[in-house]
N, C-alpha and C positions, 0 to 999 in steps of 0.2 A: 308743759305736758302735751299739749296739742302738737307742738312742733316735733316732739319725740315720736308721737304716733305717725306723723306724716313721714318722717325719716324711715321708720320701720316699714311702712307700706311701700315706700320707694325701693327699699332693699329687697323686699319680697318680690316686687314686680321685676326687678333686675335679675334676680335668681331664676324667676319663672321664664324670662326671655332666654337665659343660657341653657335651660333644660331642653332635651329633645322633646318635640311635640308629640311623639308617638310613645316613647317608653317613660317619659317624665323623669329622666335621670340626666345629670350634668357631667357624668364621667367622660373622659377623653382617653381612649385607648385605640388607636387606629388598627392595631393587629387583631384585637378581640371584638371591637364594636364597629370598626370601619371609621372612615374619616368623618369628623363632626363638622357639618357645614352650617354656617350662620349667614343669613341674608339680612341686609339692613332694611330693604324695602320689598315686601313687608318684613317686619321683624319676625324671624323664624330661625330656629335651630333644629337640626335633625341628624341622627346617625345614619350613615350610608347603609349599614347592614339592616337597620330597622326598615328602611325603604325597600330593600331588595326582598326581604322575607315577609313583608306585610301582605296579607291575603287579598285585600280589596283595592290595590293600586297597581297601575301598569305604567310603563315608561312610554308615554305618547308623544313626547317632544324630542327635539334634537339634543345633542350632547351639551350644547351651550345654553339651553333653555332651562329655566327653573333650577333644580338640583340634579345635575347629571342626567337631564332629560325627563325627570319627574316634575310635572307642572305644579305650580303652587296651589292652584284650585283643587287639583286631584289630591294633593297632600292634605288639605283641609277637609276634603270629603272623607278621606280615610280616618282622619282624627275624629270626625263626627260619628262615623260608622263604628269605630272601635271603642268610642266613649260609652257605648251601651254594653260592652262585653267585659266580663270580669276575669282577671288573671287567676288561674288555678293555683298559683304559688303564693303571690303576695295579697290576693283577694281584693285588689284595687281595679277600678275601671280602666279601660284603655288598652286591653289586650288585642293585639293586631296579628299575632302569629298563631296559626292553628294547625293541628295535625292534618296531613294530607289524606288520611283515611277517612272516607265520608262518614262512616259510622261512629267515628271518634269525635267527641265534642270538646276536647281539651284546648284551651286558649291561653296564651301567655304573652307577656312583653318579651322582646328579644333577649335582653339581659337576664330576665327571669328564666327564659328557656335554657340558657347556658347553665344556670344553676340547677335546673330540674332535669338536665340531660336531654333536652331537645336537640335533634340533629337537623340542621338546615343545609340543604345542598345548593351550592351556588352555581347552578347550571340549568339550562333549559328554562323551566317555569319557576325555578327556585322553590321547590317543595320543602316542607318541614315535617318532621315526624316526632311523635312523643316517644318516651322510653319503651312503651309497650309495642310500638309498631316500627321502630327505627331499624336501620341496617346494623349488622354486627359482623365481626371478624371471627374466624376460626383458626385454631392453632394447627400448624403443619404436623402431621404424624410421621415422625422419622426416628430411627433408632439412634442416630448420632446427634439429635437435637439437644443443644445446651441452652437453658433458659438464661436470658440476659440479667445482669446485675445492676446495670445503670442505663440511663436514658442516652441514646446515641447523639442527642443534640446538646443537652446541658450537662451530661455526664454525672448527674446526681443519681442517687439510688432510685430504683424503680421496682415496684411490685409486679412480677411477671404474670399478671392476670389481665387478660384482654377485657376491655369494657369501654365505657364512654371516655374515661380520662387517659386510657392507655391504648395506643395504636401500634401497629407493626407494619413493616414493609412487606408487600405481597410477593416479592421476587426472591429476596435472600433469606427471609424468615429469621434473620439474626439481628436486624435493626429494629429496636423497640423504642418508643419515645412517648413523652407526655403530650396530650392534645394541645395544650397551650404552647408548648415548645415548638412543635411542628408548625403550628399556625404562625408563630412569630418568624420561624425560618422561611415560610412561604411569603410572608409580607416583606421580608428583606430580600429574598432571592428573586422573586417575580417568576413569571411563566417560563422564561428562557433558562434560568439557572436552578430552578427548584427540582431537586432529585434526592434519592436516598443517600444518606451520608456515608454508608458503608459500601454498598454494591454499585452505586452511581447510576442505578436504573432511573430512567426519566418517564417513559411512556406509561408503563404499568403503575409506577408509583404515583404519578399525578392522577391517573384515572381512579385509583383506589382512594386517594385522599379526598378527591371531589365527592366520591360516594359516601365517605365518612364525615362530610361536613366541613372540610377545610377550604377556606377561600384562597384562591391563587390569583393575585392581580395580574392583568394582562399588560405588563410593562417590563422594562429592563430591571436588572438588579439595582438596589438602592445605592450600592457603592459605585455603580457605573454612572449614576445620575449626578453625583457630586461634581461641582465645577472644579477643574484643575485637580482632580483626585490623585493623579499620578505625576504631578509636576515635580515632586521631589526626586523622581527617578532621573530627571533631566539635569539635576544640579550636580556640578562637579566641584570638588574642593579646590579652591584657588586662593591660598593664603600662605604667605611666607612665615614659617615658624622658626627661622634661624635666630640665634641669640642676639645677633646684631644684623639688622636689615639695612643695606646700603642703597636701596632703590629710592630715588628722590620722589617717586610717585606713591610711595607707601607700600605696606605689606600686601595689600589686596590687589595691587597692579600686576598683571601678567601679560607679557608680550607673546606674540605667536611663536617667536624663536629668539635665540640670542641669550645674552647673559642674564636677562631679567625675565625669562620665561619660568613660571612656577612649575616645577616637576614634583610629582607626588611619590610618596614611599611606595615601592613596588610590592611590599608585603601587606601593609595595613591600609594604604590609600587614604588615611585620615590625617596625614602630616605632609606639609609641602615646604619647599624652599626655592628661592632664586638660585641659579647656578653660582652667581657671583658671591652671594651671601654665605655660601657654604664652601667656597673655594673649589668648585668643581670645574671640569673642563667644559669648553663651549659646546662639545658634541655629546655630553653625558646625558643619557636617557634612563639608565638604571641606577637608582639611588635608594638606600634604606635609611630610615630615621634612626636616631640613637637608641630609642626604646626597643625597636625590632633588632638592632644590632646586638644589644646587650642580651636579648632573649635567644640569640642564635650563636653560632660559632664564629661570628665576625665575617662570614661570607654569605650572609643572607640565606642561611639554610639551617633548619632546626637540627640539633644534634641528637635529640632523644625522642623523636617522633616515632610512635609505633607504626610499623609497616604492615604487619599481619594483624590488623586491628580486630577487636571484637565486633561481631555483626550485631547491629542495633535494629535491624529490620524486624517488623512483626512477622514477616514471612518465615523467619528462621531463627532458631536459638543457638545455632552452631557458632563456633568461634575458632579463631586461630590464635596461636601463642604470639603475644606482642614481641616484635623483633625491632631492635634499635638499629638504625643505619645512618652512618655519617655520610653526608653528601661529599662528592669529590670537589676538588678545587674548581673555581669558575674558569680557570685557564685551560681546562681540558675541554676540547671542542669536538672531538670525533665520537660517534656513538660507540665504536669499539672500545675506546679508552674508558668511557664512562661506565659501560656495562661491565668491563673487566674490573673496574674499581669496586663494583658491588660484589664481585666474586669472593673476596675474603670473608664475607658473612657465612659462607657455606662451611659447615662443620664436618669433621671426619666421620661422624656418625651417619649411617645410611638408613634409608627406609626402602623396603622392598615393594615394588609395584608389580603385581601379577596381571598380565594382559592375556585375556582369553581370545585367541585368534587375532582378529584385526580390530577388536573393540577397544581402541586406545582411549576414546573419549569417556566411555563408561569407567575404565580403569582410573583415568585421571580424576573424574568427579568423585569416585569412591575414595580416592587418596585424600583429596582436600576436605572431605566431609568426615574424616576420622577425628574422633574427639581429641586425640593426642598428636594431631598433625603439626609438624614444625617445618616451615618452608626452608629453614637453613640446612636441613639434613640433605645429604647428597642422595641421588636416586640410584637404586639398584633394580634393573628391569629384568623380569623373567617372563618369557612367553610360554604359553601352554596351548595345546590344541594344534590346529593346522600349521601355525607358524613355527612350531617347535623344530621342524626339519630345517628351516631356514637359519635358525640359531641353535646349534647343538649345545650340549652342556658346557663345552669349553668356552663358549661365547655368551652364555646366558647373562652374566653379570658384567659384560664388557662395555666399554664406551661405545662401541658400534651398535649394540643392542639398545642402549639408551638413546642414541641419536636417531635410530630408526623409529623408536616409540614416539619421540618428541615430534618428528616430522609427520608421522601419521596423526598425532594429536592435533597439530595446527591445521592440517587439512580437514579433519573431521569437525573441528570447531567452526571452520569457515562454512561447512555444509550443514551446520546444525540449525535448529529452529530459531536460534537467537539472532541470526543474521538473515538478511534478504537482499536481493539485487544480483547483478551480474558477477561472474567470477572476477576476482581481483579488485572489485569496487563495491564492497558490502556496506550496507547501512544496518543499524539495529532494527530488528522486527519486534512488534508488540505482540507478545504471546502470553496469554493468561496462565497457561500451565507452567511456562518457564518462570513466570513471576512467583507462582505459588511454590515452586521447587527451588526458588532462589538461584536459578541456573545462570543468571547474568553475573552474579558475584563469582560463581565457580569458574566460568569461562574467563573472566578477567584475571582471576588468580592463576589459572593454568597458563595463560599467555605470558604473565609475568615470570612464572617459573621457567617457561620455555626459553625466554630471552636470557635469563641469568645462567641457566644450565647449559647454554651453548648450542641451541638449535639454529636453523636457518631463520632469516627475518620473517616477520609476519606477512607484511606486504599484501594484505587483502582488504584493509579498511578503506572506505572511500574518503576522499578529501573532505567531504561534508561531515562525515562522522568524526574524523580527526579534529575538525574545527569545533564541533560540538563538545568534544571531550577536553580539548586543550586550548580553545580559543586562539587558534592559529590558522590563517592570518587573523590578527586581532580585530574585533569589532566590525566585522564585515557581515552583512546580511546574506543569508542563504538564498540561492536562486532556484527557479523551477527546474532547471536542468539537473540539479543535484538530488532531486527527489527520486525515489525508487521507481523505475519505469514499470508500466503495465499494472499498476496498482489502482484501486478504486479512487482513492483520494487524489492521486496524481492525475488521473483522467479528468476528474472534476475541476481541479485547479487549471489544468491545461485548457479545458473548454472555456473557462472564464478568460484566461489570458489571450486566447486566440480569437475571441469574438471581435468582429470587425467594426461594429457600430454600438452606440450606447444602448439602443433598443435590444440588440442581440445580447449584450451583457446582462440587462435586466431580465430577459427571458431565461437565460442560463441560471442566473441567481435564483429565480423563482423555482426552477426545477431542482436546485440543490439547496433548498432552504434548510433542510435538516442538518446538512453538513455545516452550513454557515452558522446556524444556531449553536451547534456543538462547539465550533471554533470561536464563538462570541463575535462574529463578523457580519451578522445579518443587519447591515446598515444600508441606507439609501445611497446610491451612486449617481452623481449628477454630471460626471465627466469621465473621459477615458483616463485622465491623469489620476483620478481617485481610484480607478480600476487597478493601476499599478501598485498603489499602496495596499489595496485589498489583497492582491496576489501575494505580495511580500508577507502580509500578516498570516495568510493561509499556509504558506510554506513554513513559516516559523512555528505555527501551531502544530502542523503535521510532524515536523522533524524534531522539534524541541519541547514544546509545551506538553503534548500528550505522551512524550517519551521521558518525562522527568524521572520517574522511578527506575526504569531500566538503565538510563544513563547514570543515575546515582549509584546503583549497585554495581554496574560495570566499572565505574571509576574506583569504587572502594575495593573491588577485586584487584585492580591494577596497582593498588597501594602496596601489595605484597612485595617484600624485599626492596621497597623504595623506588620501584619503576615509575609510578605516576609522578612522584615529586621530581624525579630527574628529568622526565619529559617536559614537565612544566617549566623547568629552568631553561631547557634548550629545545623548544618546540620545532624550530626550523631545522635543527640537526637531525632530530629523530623522525621527521616525516618520511624519510626514505626507508626507515625501519618498519613503519606501520602501513604505509601506503605503497601501492604498486607504482614505482617510478621507472620500471623497465631498465634496471641496471644490469649490464652484461659483464661477463668476465673479460678482463683484458690481460695482456701479457704482463703489464706493470703490476696489476692487482695480485696476480698469482705469485709473481716473483717476490712481492713485498711481504707475503705472509711467512716465507721461509727464512729461518736463521741458518747460516752456513757455518759448519764446524770445520775450520781449516786445521791442517796439521802444523806442528811446530817445526818439523824438519824442512829445511830450505828446498831440498830436492823434491820432496812430495808437494810442498806448497806451490811451486811453480807449475806442476802438472794440474793441481786442483784449480788454480786460478784460470788455466786454459779451459778446463771442463766447465767451469761456471760461465765462461764466455759462450761456450757451445750451448749450454742450457738456456741462456737468455736469448740467443739467436733462435733456438728451437721453439721457445715460447712465442716469439714474434711470427715465425712461420705457421705455427698452429693457429694464431689469431688471424692470419691472412689466408688460411685455408690452403697452404702449400704443402701440407703433410696429410697423411691419412688419419691423424689424431686431432682431437679438439682439446681446447683448454679444459673442458669439463671432464674429458677422459683422463687427462693428467691429474686433475684434482681428485677424482674418484680413486685412481690408482694410488696416489700418494697418501691421501688422508682418509679415504672411505666416505667422504662427504660429497653430496651432489652440487652444493654451492657454498659460497662463503657465508659464515655466520655473522649476525649483527654484532655479536659480542666478541668476535674473533674465534678461532678454533682452539679448543683445549684438549690435550696439552698443545702448546704452540708448535707448529710444524717445523721440522729441521731437515737439513741436508748433510749427509756425510758421503764418503767416497770409497769405492771398491778398488783397491790397488791389486794388480795381478800378483798371484803367489808363485814365486820361483820354485824350481825343482829342488827338493831337499836332498841331503846325503842319503845314501842307500840305507845306512844303519838307522836313520831316523824316519825313513819313509814307510808308508804302509805297503806291505807285501801281500799280494794276492796271487796264488798259483805261480809263485816264482817270478812275477813281474812287478816292476815298480809302478805305483799308481800316483800320478801327480794331479792334485785337485785344481780344477780350473776356476778361478775367481776373477771378477773384474771385467767379464765380457758383457754382461747384461745388467740392467737396473733392477733393483729389488726395493720392496716397500714393506713397512710395518704399520698398517693402518691403525692398529690399536694405540700405538705411541705416536702416530703421524710422523713417521721418520722415513725419509727417502734416501736411498743409497745410489749414487750415480757412478757409472763405470768410468775408469780412466781410459780414454780413447786418444789415439795419436792424431786423429783428424776429425773434422766436423762430420763428413759423410759417414765415418764409422760410428760416431756417436748417434747420429740420426737413425742409422740402420738398426742399431741395437735397441733404441727406444721403440721404434715402430714394430719390431719383431715381438716384443714382450708385452707391451701395454695393450690391453684389450680395448676395442672401440665399442661404443654404445650400439647395441643391436636395434 
C-alpha cells in the first residue's frame, strides 16, 4: 500500500512537470497555444503564447537564453505574481493575462482567455482585451454584397455573423473564416505566405489579422522548411516495362544513348522501355506504350477528345459545344497540310457575324460567347456602319469580307490588353479585368478559329510565350532577355542581374524585398553564382508562375477545333505560324499555291505551256525587282489576299488561260449600226478573287506577256 502511494505521488509530480507553469495545462497545440518548451535544468514547461501575453514579464535576454529570451528567473517571478490572481473563468489562481484597459480588472489564464473570447494582439507590447473592450469588425455596406455560406479556409459551413469566432478579409469582404482556421493557416504559411485565400491581399490582410488577435510567425512557410520537400519533382521514371527485357544489367539500367537507353511513353510518361526490348530503331525518341495506344487511334492521338470543351473556370459559366476532331497522320509535316486536315470539321451551316465599323474583336468576342455557338459552323461576315461602303451588298457574305474581318481580328487581338510587349513579339499580360471577363479564353478561341477558317498566320507571339504554351524548345529555362521590356518586374530583375559585386547584389535585393517575397525568392546570396540561380527563378516566377491562370485559359481557348493538340504534336513545325519568323514571299512559294488547268487540245496545250514558262519567269523578275510589280501585288490581284495563309488559301488558287477569240461569221456576229463587232479577248490578265482564279493571256512572246501584266495589275500605293 505504501508503494502504491509513492507511485501515485511520482505520477502526479511527473504530470505537474509537463504542465505549463503559467496556465497549469498540459495541452500541446502550437497553432492555438504556441510551442510548448520544456527545460531539463531547471525542470520547466511553458507555452510560448502564455509567455508573450503575460502582463508581468518582459523579454530581457537574448534569443538563445532561457525560453526564447525570457529568462528563467523572470518566468518564476511571473508565476509567483500571478499565483495571487484568480481567473475570472475557471476561478483558479495563476491568471497572468489581464485586460489592457486600466479600469478593467478581468484576469484569465491564456487558454481560458480563448474560451472567454479574450483577444491578444501579438505585436508591440502584446496587449490583451476582454470581450467588453476588444476590437471588432464591421460588415461592408454594399448593394451587391452576398453573405458567405462556408469558411474560406476549411470550406465548412459558417454562420455569417461577425464576432470572436468568425472573421473576414478587410479587402475583398467576400472571404470569411473561423478564427481557429485562419490561425492554423497563419501558423502553416508564416509571415511571407500568409494572405487572403480569395483576393490574395497580403498587407491589409495581415494588419487586420494582427489587430484581431491572430499570431503570424516570422518565418518561412512550413512546407518550405521540410528537408527535400520537392525532391520528387527531380525524379524521372527509368524502368523498362517491356514483357521481355534483354538488358543484361536489368530493367532499371538506362544508358545515356543507344539500344539500352530507357525512353518513356510520350503520352503518359509513366511507362518506359529499352529500345532493344521493344524492337525500336536506334534513333527512336517518340514512343507510346500499349495502354496509351489502345486508348487512341494507334497514332498517339485521341480520337474523341472534345475540342470546344466546356469552360470550367469560376470566372465564367459559358461553354462551347464539344467537337470531336481526329488528328491527322503523323506523316503530315507542313502546317498547311495539318490545318487543311482540320477543315473537314467545318459544316455547311453558317453563323452570321455582324461587324460594327472596324470593331472586329468586339464582334468576335460576342460570337464565341453566344450560348449556341458552334465552332464548326462557317462564318458569314456582314459589315455595318463606316465599312459598309468598302463591302457593298454584293460582297457582304463573300470570302473577301470574311478574310478582311479575320485579318482585322488578329491585328486587334495583338493590340488588346491580353498581350504586352513590342509588335511581333508579344507576351501574355496579367490583367485582372481580362481574367474576370475570361478574355484569355475568348482570344485563344478566336485565334484557333482564324487559323482553321483560313486567315494569315498569327506571327505575333514571342518565342518565350510559345515555349510557355507548348514547351518548345523542351525543358529550356527562360532568360532575362525574353521578359517584356520596360516593365517594373523586368527592371528589378535586370538590376539584380547587372550588379557588379556581391555587395551591390545584396543592396539591390534589400531594395526589392517585396518583389522577392512575392516570388518566394527572398533568400541570402553568398556568391555571384547563386545570383544567377536567383535571376532564373525570378524570370520563371514572372513569366510562368504568376501567369498560370491566364496561360491555362489561353491554352483551353486554343483547344477549339483541335488546334492546341495539333501544335503539341508538331511544335517545331508550327512555330513559324505563331511567331514572327520574318518569312517573305518568294517566286517558288507563289507559284506553288496555284493549280494549272491545262487544255486537252494539243494545239492549245503547247501555247499554255509556253505561257506558264513566261509566268514563272515573270515571278522571278518580280522577286528580283526587275519589274514594276511585286509578288505581293500579284498575290493581291490573283487571290485578294495580302499574304499566304498558314492553312493555305481556300478555295485553292488556280490558273486558266485566255485564248484570243477569232472573228465570227457575219450572220453569227453582233451587229451594231451596220458594223461587225469582234470581241477582243486574251490580251490582258483577269482575276476572280472570290474564287481565287487567275486567267493568263496567251502571248506570243515574253515581252508581250510582261507588258500586259504590268498594264493591268495595280501596284500597292
